N, C-alpha and C positions, 0 to 999 in steps of 0.2 A: 154431693159436691165431688166434681172430679179432682184428680190429683193435682193438676195446675192451679185450680182455685183454692185448693187446700194449701198448697204451698204459699200462695199469696195471702190468704186470709188466716191461716192457721186452722187448728181444730174448731169445730163449729157445733151447733146444737140445732134441733129441728126448727126451733122458732126464732132463731137469730137470722136477721136478714143481712145483706151484704154490709150495710152500715155498721150494724152492732158487731159483726165478726171482725170487721177491720178495726173498729175502735177497741175491742177486746185485745186484739194482738198488740196494738200500741200501748195500752195500759200495761200488758204483761211485759212488754219489752222494757218499758220504763222502770217497773217494778223489779225487775230481775237484773238490770244493769248493775254490774259489780262497782262497789264504791270502795277505793283504796283509802279509807279513812276511819276514824274510830266512830263507835256508836254515840259517843257524846257530842262530837262534831256533827253528826248527822241529824241530831236533834236541833234543828235550826229554829230560828225565831219567826218562821213563817206565819202570817196572819191572814186569814181569809175574810173578806168583807161579810158583814152581817147587817140587815137591813130591817127597819120596822120595830127595832126593840131599844130599850135602854140598857146600857152594861155597866155595871159598877164593880170594880175589883176590890175584892176583900181579902183579908188574911184570917184564916181559921186556925183554931188551937188544935195542935196535936194531943189526942186525949189518952195520954199514957197513964193518967189518973184513973181511966175506966178500962183500958185495954193493955193487958199484959201479955206479950209474946216473949217467950224464953230465948228465942232466937236474937233478940234485940238487948239482952242483958249487957249492961256495961257499955252500951254503945252510945256514942253522943249522936243526937238526932237534932235536925232542924225543927224547932217547935212550931212552925207556922206553915201553913199550907196556902198557896195562892189559889184563889178561886173567882169565878165571875158569877154575880148575881144578874140575871137577865129577865127584864120585865117587859112584856108587849107595850108599846106606846099607847095603845087603846084600852089598857087595863084601868078600870074605873078607880078613883082614890077612894079609900075607905071601904073597899070590898070587905064584907063582913067575914067571910070565911075563904082564905087563900089556900090553894093547893100548890104543892111543890113537886116538880120533877127534879130529882137528883141524877145527874147524867154522868156516867164514867165512859171516857172516850176509848176508843180502840187504838191499836198501834203495835200489837205483838208483845206487849208489856215492856218495849223498849223505846217505842217512837210516839209520836202524837203529842198533842197539848190541847188545852181548852181553846186557844186561839184558832188552832186548825179545826176543831170539830164543832165550834159554835154553830155554823150554818146548819149542820146535820141535826143537832139537838133542837135549834129553833124551827126547824120544819114541823116538828110534833108540836111545839110550844104554840105556835100561832093558830093552831086549830082548837086549842083548849081555852075555855072561857075562865077567868079568875085564876089563872095559874102563873106561878113564877118557875124560874129554872136556876138551878145552881150547878155549875161544871167545875170540878177541881183539877188542878194540876197534881196528881199523884205522883209519887217517886217512881222512876223508871230505871229498869235494869239496864246495864250491869252495875252502874255506880250506886243505884239503890235497889237491891233485888229483894225478893220475898223475905220478909214480911211487910217491907216497908210501904209499898203501894197498898196493900190491904189495909195496913193501919191507917193511912191517909184517907181511904174510901170509908172505912168504918167511922172514923172521927168526923168526916163531913156529915154523915147521917147523925151521929150522936150530938153534935153541935146543934142540929135543928131541934132535937126532942129534949135535949138536956144542955141548954147553953151554959157557958161558964160565966157570961156577964149577965146583965140585967134585962137582955132581950126576952120577950116572951117566947116560950116554947111552941113549936108547931106540934100538932097531935099527929102521931104515927098514921092514923086513918087518913090524913090529908097529904100523904107522901107516897110517890111511886118512885121506885128506883129503876132506872133505864141503863142500858149499856149496849155497845156494839164490840164485837171481837174480843180482844183482851179485857176491854171494859166490861164486857157482858160476863166474862169469866170471873172478873173481880166482884161483879153483883152477886153471882151465885155464891162465891166464897164468902161475901158478907152475909148472905142469907143463912149459910151452914153455921156460921161462927154465932150469929144471932140465935139460931135454933139451939145450939149446944151451950150458950150462956144465957140462961133464962132471966136474967136480971133485966133484960132489954127487950122491947117489944119489937116485932117486926112491922116493916111499912105496910101499907095498904095493899101493894102489889109489886110485881117485878115484870119488866119487859127485857128480854134477853135476845139480842139479834145476832146470829152467827158466833155464839161463844166459843172460845178457844178454852177447852176445860180438860185436855189430855196432854199434858207435857211429855208424855212418852211417845207420842205421835204413832200409836200401835193399832190405829184402825184402818180397815181397808180403803175407805175413800182417800186417805192421805196418800196413797199411791194410785189408785185407779182413776182419780179425777185431776190429776196433775196436768193432763193435757188441756184441760178446759179452764181451770181456775187461774187467776192472775198471780195469786199469792205464791211464793216460790216452792213450798213444801220442803224447804232445806231443812237439815238436821242441824241444830243449834243456831240457825239463822246466818250461817256464815257465808251463804251464797250472795246475800244482798249487802252486808257490810263485813268485810274480811278483818274483823278485829279479833285475832286470836289471844290477844293478851289476857283475856278473862277465862278462857277455855283450856281444859287439861284433861287427863284421862279419867278423873273423877268429877268433871263438870262439863257437861255437853250442851247445857243450855244457859242462857244469860240469866233467866228470872230465877231459877234456883241455884243456890251457891254448891250444891252437891247433888249428885244423881240419885241419892239415897231419899232425897226429898220429892222426886218426881211423881210418885204415887201418893203423897200425902195429900189428903182430900181438900185442904185450904189451898193448895199449889194446883191440883188437878182434881176439880170437883166430880169428874166422872167417877172417882174411887171412893166417894163418900158411902157412908153405911146408911142403909134404909132403916126408917123407924116406922112402927105401926102408927104412932101419933102424928105423922106427917101431914095426914089427911085433914087433921083439925088445927094442928099448930104452925103449919105453913100458910103463908098468904096465897092468893092466886098468882100464877105465873104464865106469861106467854113466851113461848120458846119458838123461835123461828130459824130455819136453815134454807140454803140454797141447794137444789138437788145435784148440782154439779160442782160444789165447792168441797174443798179438801177436808173441811171439819165436819161434814154431814153425819158420818157414822158415829162419831163421839156424841153428837148432840142426840141422836136417836138413841143410843145407848143410855144417856143420862135419862131420858123420858121413860124408857121401857125397863131398864134394869136397875138403874142407880136409885131412883126415887119413884118406885111404882106406885106408891100411895099418895105422892104430893098432888095438890090440886093443879095440874099442868094442862095447858092447851098447846098442843104441838102442830106447827104449820111447816110443811116442807114444799118450796116453790119450785116448779118445773123449770129447768133450763136455766137456773139462776146461780151466780157465783157467790163467793164471800162478799159480805156487806152489801148485797145487791140493793138493799133498801135505799141506798144513797147513790146509786149509779143511775143516770137519767135513762140510758139506752137500754137498760134491763126492763123488758116490758111489763113485769110484775112488782117494779119497786113501788109504785103509788098503791097498788093493792096491799102491799105489806104494811106500808105505814098507815093506810085507812084502817087496816085490821087493828093496829096498835091503838088507834083512837076508839074503836068500837070496844076493844078490851077494856080500856079505862072506864068507858060509860057502863059496860056490863057490870064490872066490879063495884062501881059506885051505886048502881041500881040494883044490885044483889040478884041479877040475872045471869051471871058467869056460870057456865057449865064445865066442871073440870074432866080430866081424863079423856078428852077427845083429841084425835089427830087427823089431820087433813092433808091431802096432796092437793096443791093448787095449781091450776094452769089457766092459760088465757088463749083460746084458739084465736087466730087472726080474725080481727074485725068483730069480735065478740067480747062479752063481759066475762070476767074471772069466774071459774068454776072451783068451788071447794068439795072436793071428793073426800068423804070419810073413808079411812082405811083402818082396819082393825089392829094390825100387827106390823108396824113399821120395822121392827127388828128383822124381819125376813130379809130386808135390804142388805143389812149387815152380815147376816148368814151367808147370803149369795156372795157378797164381796169376799167373804172368808174363803169360800169354796173356789172361787176364781183365783185368788191369790195362791192358794195351796196348789194350783196346777201351773203356775207361771214358770216359765224357764227363760223369759226374755233378760237378756244381759243387763240391760240398764236397771230394770227392776230389781233384780238380784243383788246388784252392786248397792242400791239404796237400801234394800232390806239388810244386808250385811252391815252397812254403816250404822243402821238403826238397832242392831242386836243389843248393845250394850244397855240400852235404855228400855228395851222390851222384855227383860228377863221376868219383870213382874207384870207386864202389860197383858191385855185382855185377849191377845190372839198370839202370844208367844208359843202356844203348842203347835202352830203351823210350821215351826222352823224345821222339825223333822221331815215334813212332807216336801218342804222346799229342798232340802239336801238331797232327797231321793230323786227330785225332778231336775236337778242341776245338769245331769248329763245328756239330758234329752235335747235333740236338735230342734224340736218345734213342740207345740201343744195345740190343741183344739178347744174351742169353746163355741157352744151354740151352733155347731155344724161348721164353722169356720176354722181354717187351719192359719196359725201364725208361726212365724220364724223369728230368728235372733236379730233379724233386720229391722223388724217392727219395733218402734220405740215405746209405745204404749197401746193398750187396748182402746179400741174406738168404741166408747159405750153406745154410740148409735147403733152399732152392729149387734151388740149384745142384747139390746132391748130390755137391759134391767133398769138403767137410770132415767 
């Protein structure tokens, strides 16, 4: 793409046509438009239409009788969680064995609601026979920071398998927990809490799409993919909604009340400890990322380094952005959703094969291709090497802003390399020279991503 077209359509990818490139630029423009208002006001009561299903609003009990977070000691909590039970209109009455999808919506731990994300969740539901869906409104930061959202998500699941009323409990083997973005991060936090609290069984499986699992934002793709993804990549979310009343020198993110929590595994699951028993005690997990999303490298790290024994299938989708599964003009969105359905069937049929990773691409006019690759972590290592060589002014500014949060991060050791490079006028990568006038690396040129 020549310079004039790039200025018109923004950064692009090899498989993005003109329509997709322009649409992505519009989405990014809307997403990054500063809003001079509070986070609370930004969480509007927007409702997106949902067709072909029956919806019943319910109030779930917060299960403080079963869940004890020391961070909530002596705090007054709303004891009810709003949720929607969603049932396909064609679900036969008296179905002998009903399955349930528990869906946790995305929104950066600050935004979103069951009303906004219902159409996304129903997309999966409609293709599954004999299945219901429940989607809760979990607590959102900054008014309800960690661990309130996690408490609400865990309560939703525990109310199904251990109800407080006379309702018949659902069997864990009939439940799949699904989430996107922050909701996917909460799904993995639920999994870790259930793993470490053995009084409660795990569900049958997890589907996690583009999970945000590193609140330290310390992985290479958080910088290198900024020119492609529509999410801002801001530190502390302040670029999208400038509500500084909640942030200070000791709190840089809305979700965690103090920066000392940023590497706590239930806040950032990428920092969880591996257990040899994970291979038998954790249920099957489908983990998906877009190859040009900001969160790609933390997702790869979770698969390769955090839980190397867990029964995970990892899929990385070419030229795809954050939460691409629900973006129609992303050419692999339907492929990813179809893979979710296949995963559920494989788990139910005991044909799921763990510890497989795939790079998924779809050449123009052809079917999607799943290419197995043995060591996805090489992508992260290559990104670390690139960042270590950067001297571009904008990237250094971002990196400096991130320093308070990456002291315990996964690539904090690169700081010294950056200091040595700061005085260089330019840098080279893959045979091409860049200078300080460049805004970001064009990953099409690097051939990495």
